[in-house]
Each structure stands twice: as structure tokens, then as C-alpha cells.
N, C-alpha and C positions, 0 to 999 in steps of 0.2 A: 500475458496479463490476464487477470480474472476480475470480474465485476460481481459484487454482491455475493450470492452463494457460489458463483463461479470462481471466486478466489480460493475456495476450498479445493475445487477441482484442479486449479492451476498448481497448488501446493502438492496435492497428491500425485499429479502427473509428473511433476519435477522429482518427487521422491521415487516413483516407480522407475523413471529413467535412470536416476542415480543408482538404484538397486541393481538394475540391469547392467549398467556400466561396471559396477563393482563385481558382479557375477561374470563379467566378460562376455555377455550376450548382446551387448550394444556398444557401438562406437562412442568413445568419450566425447567426441565433438558434438553429440546430440544433447549433452547435459546443458540445460539453460544456463546462461551467464547471469541473467537478470530477470526477476519476476516482479511485476507491478500488481499490487492489490488495490483495486479501485472501489472505494466505499464498501469495504468488506463487511459481510454479515455472517455472524455465528449465532446459531440458536443456543439458548441456554439449556441447562439440565443435562443429566447423563443420558447416553444413548446405549441401548442394549447391543446394537450392532458395532459399537466401539468399546466393548468390554466395560460398559457403564462409565465411560469418560465423556466429558463435554467435547464438542467438536473443536472449540477453541484450544483446549489443552492438547489434543492430538495434533492440531496444526502447529502449535508452539514447539512440540517435540520434533516434528518433521523439519520445520524451519531451522531449528537449532542444529540439527545434523547437517542439513544442506549448506548452511553457512560455513561449516567446517570444510566443506568441499568446494568453497569458493563461489557459491551462488549468492548473488546480491539481491536483497529484498528492499523494496520501497512500497509505502502505503500512502494512500490519499483518502481522507475522509471528507465527504462533502454534504452529509445530511445527518439527521438524528436517527436514521433507520437502525443502525447497529445497537443503539441503546434503548430501543423500544421496550417499554416496561412489560415484564412477564414473558417476553419472546426473545429479545436480543441480548447478546453478551458483547460488550464493547471490546473485550479481549485486549485490555490495556497491556498485558504482559507481552503479547505478540507485537503490538504497535511499538513497544519499547525496544524490540529486536530489529526494527526496520528503520529505514530513512523515512520517518513519518511526517506527513504534511497535512495540516487541516486547511482545506479549501473553504472559503466563505462566499458561496454564490449568492450574494445579497440582491441580485437582479431577480430572484424568486422570493416570494413572501415566505414567512415562517410556516404557513399552512401548506406550502407546495413542496412537501418532503419528497414526493415521487420525482418531481423535476430535479430537485437538488441531488437526489440519489443517482439519477441518470447522468447528471452534469459531470460527474467524475470521469466518465468514459470519454466523452467528447472533449473535455478540457485536457485530459492527458494526451489523447491522440492529436489534438490541435497543437499542443505544445511542441510537437516534432518540428513544426514550421517556424519556430521562433528561437532566438538565442535563449539560453537558460535564464530564468529570473534571478534577481539579486536580492540580498537581504537589504532592507530599507536603509538608505543612507550609506551604503557600502558598495564595493564591487565584488563582494563575496557571493558566489553562486548559491542559489537555492536549488530545489529539486524540481525536475520536469523530465519529460521523455527525452529532451535533447541534452540534458545534463550528463556529463561523462560518467562512466562506470566508476572511475577513481573517486570522483566527488560524491557520488551516491554511496559508495562504500564508506567514505569518511563520515557522512551523515548517519549512515546505518550504525556505525560503531561508536558514535558520539553519545553525548548525554542530553542532547536537546532535540526538540521537535520544531518544525517550522509552522508558523501560523500566518495565514493570508492577511496582509496588512493593507496594501493598495491594489487597486484594480478589481476590487470586490464587486463593484456595481456594473462592470462590463463583462460580457461573455468571453471576449477575446483574451487570450493569455499574454499578449505582448506587453501589456501595461502592469502586470502583476509584480508585486514585491512582497517579501515575507519578513517576519521577525522570528528570531530564534528565541525560544523560551524553554524553561526546564520541562522535562518530561513528566 
């Protein structure tokens, strides 16, 4: 898993491991099966060290290739940090390539974006302790750390994202439900 700028590192490490597996210099068992991007941040504008590409564009390219090798990607947005004007790039294209979930940590105020940004990490890790959340009014599973790889793959390859619906006013993930909406 990678949080904030660390999501870029998680993607690059997965790519480097994949490249080493392809080159025969690393055991294929070391290729990650699943990568969680937690409130990911991408700076906007071209970077000279990336051949004048945006960081988000490079990450989309890497994720696209890694998905063909069976790597599963999920993403959880919990703040407005990614879309900070003049600095951030929401990287909607990448979010559409993942099992994408919008968390709504309403137990923090709108001005507490730092707290909301950090909430993605402990929410995801805490969700290992609970059964997967469901879509509101159904028994269909949503996304969490405890959701099966098969279900996350289905969400990743689908046309919908999940939006936090219930349990938004409590920190514990046990009471969360989500609604599926168009990406």
C-alpha cells in the first residue's frame, strides 16, 4: 500500500519488481498481487525527470501494464488533497483503472483536510479487522482491506466507483456501507 505521494512509490516498486521478474532476475512470487493506493496524491505539470510527463500519466502507464500481469489495484480517496488547486492532479484516469472508493470521513470538518488525508491509512488498515462492507440495502460486498481479491478485481474492471453512504460519522469501519455510482 502507498499513501499520498507514497502511492507513486508503491506503483514504481511494483513495476520494478515486475521488470525484474520479466528479466528473470527475481522470483515471480515477489510480484505484488494487490496494491492499495490510499488518498493518492499526484502533482500536476510536466516533470523534466519524467521526460516532461505528468506523474499521474506515468503512473497510469505503469498500472496499465501491471494489470495485464495480474496485479490488482484499489484506491481510496478520503480528502480534497489530490485536487488542491495549482498543485494536485486528481488523476481521474488512474482512479477509473482501479477499484475506486470515495471515503467520507465526516467526523472531521471540511477544514480538517490533513486529518481526512491521514484517515485513509488507518481506515484501510482497520478494515482488516471487519467483514467487508456492503452496498447499501444489499449483501453485495464493497471494497476494503478484507474484501477478497476476486471481488476487488471485479470492482477494478467495472464501470462504477463506490461512495461512502453510511457510517460516515464514525471512525470505525464496521458500520460502513457504500453506494455504487457511475465513474
